[in-house]
Structure formats: structure tokens, C-alpha cells
N, C-alpha and C positions, 0 to 999 in steps of 0.2 A: 198721670198713670191711673188706670182704672182697676176695678177689682178683678181678681182672677179666680177661676174655678179649678179645683183639683178633683179628679174622679178616681175612685178606688173601689175595689170589690172586697167585701169581708165574707168569710165563710163560717157558718155555724154548723157544727157536726150533729147537734141535737136540737130538738125543739127548744125555743127560748121565749122569754117575755122581756119587755122593756118597761121600766118604771115610767109611769105617765101615759102608757098606751095600753088599751084593753086587749086581752086575749093572749094566746100563745101562737107563735109563728113557727112554721115548719123549718127543718134544717135545710141548708142550701147556701148558695151564693147570693149576696145582696149588694146592690149598687149603692154607694155612698158618694155624696157630693159635698165638698167643702168650699164655701165662699170666703174669700179673704180680701181684705182691702190693704192698700199700702200704708205704711206708717210714714209720717212726715219726718224725714231724716235726710240731712245733707251728706252724711258720712257712710251710711250703711243702707242697703236695700233690705227692708224687712216688711213682713206682712202680719196682720192680725186677723184671726178667724172671726168672721161675723155671723156665720150660719152653717149648720151641718144638717143635711137631710139624708134620709134612707128610703129606699123604695121598698115598701111592704106589700104583701098581698092585700087587696082590697077586701074589707070586711063588710061594710055597710054601704058601699057605692055600687049599685047594681050594674051600671054601665062600664065599669072599669075593672081590669084584672089586677091593677097595681095602684097604690096610692103613695105619693111622695109626701113624707111627713118630716117636720123639723124635729131634731133630737139634740138633747144635751150631749156633747162629746163624752162627758164623764159617764153618762148612762150607757152609751155604746161600749166604751172601754170596759165597764163593769160587766156587761153582758158577755162580751168576748172572753174576758178573764174567767168568768164562771163556766163558760162552755169549755175553755181549755183545761180547767181544773177537773172537769168530769171525764176528760179523755184518758 
């Protein structure tokens, strides 16, 4: 079995920042991709997350409008929770 990709969209209602990434990002919908690899198990089909990325507006890449950056899932969850609290 090979790794699998899960795609999802997260929505921020307000400008937000992410620990470990410079700047503030505008509200809107953001594409998130989660890469998972299968666990070696004879009894259960299970996967472990190996990488999470989010597509952010490009800040210092002149030729691109977006940049795909790796993010800690806990940082993303914290930013989403903070955005929900402010609502």
C-alpha cells in the first residue's frame, strides 16, 4: 500500500497568523493537504499523518500567487480555534 492524500478546505473568517510563519494572512478559504502512510497491521487498516501543508498567499516569491508550506497540524488547529473564538 502506498501513501494517501486527503484534501480539505479550511475557512478563516478574520485575518490570521500561524506560528512559525511570518506575516498575517487574509480571511478566506485555504486548501490543506494531508499526507498519510499506512501502518503495518495485519488486523486493521490504519494510517499515520506524515505531512500537512497549506496553500498560503505568496509573500516573497515574485513569480507565484500562492505558496505551499508545511505546517504542524496543532498550529493549524490552534489558528482555527482562535478564529472561531473571535466569531
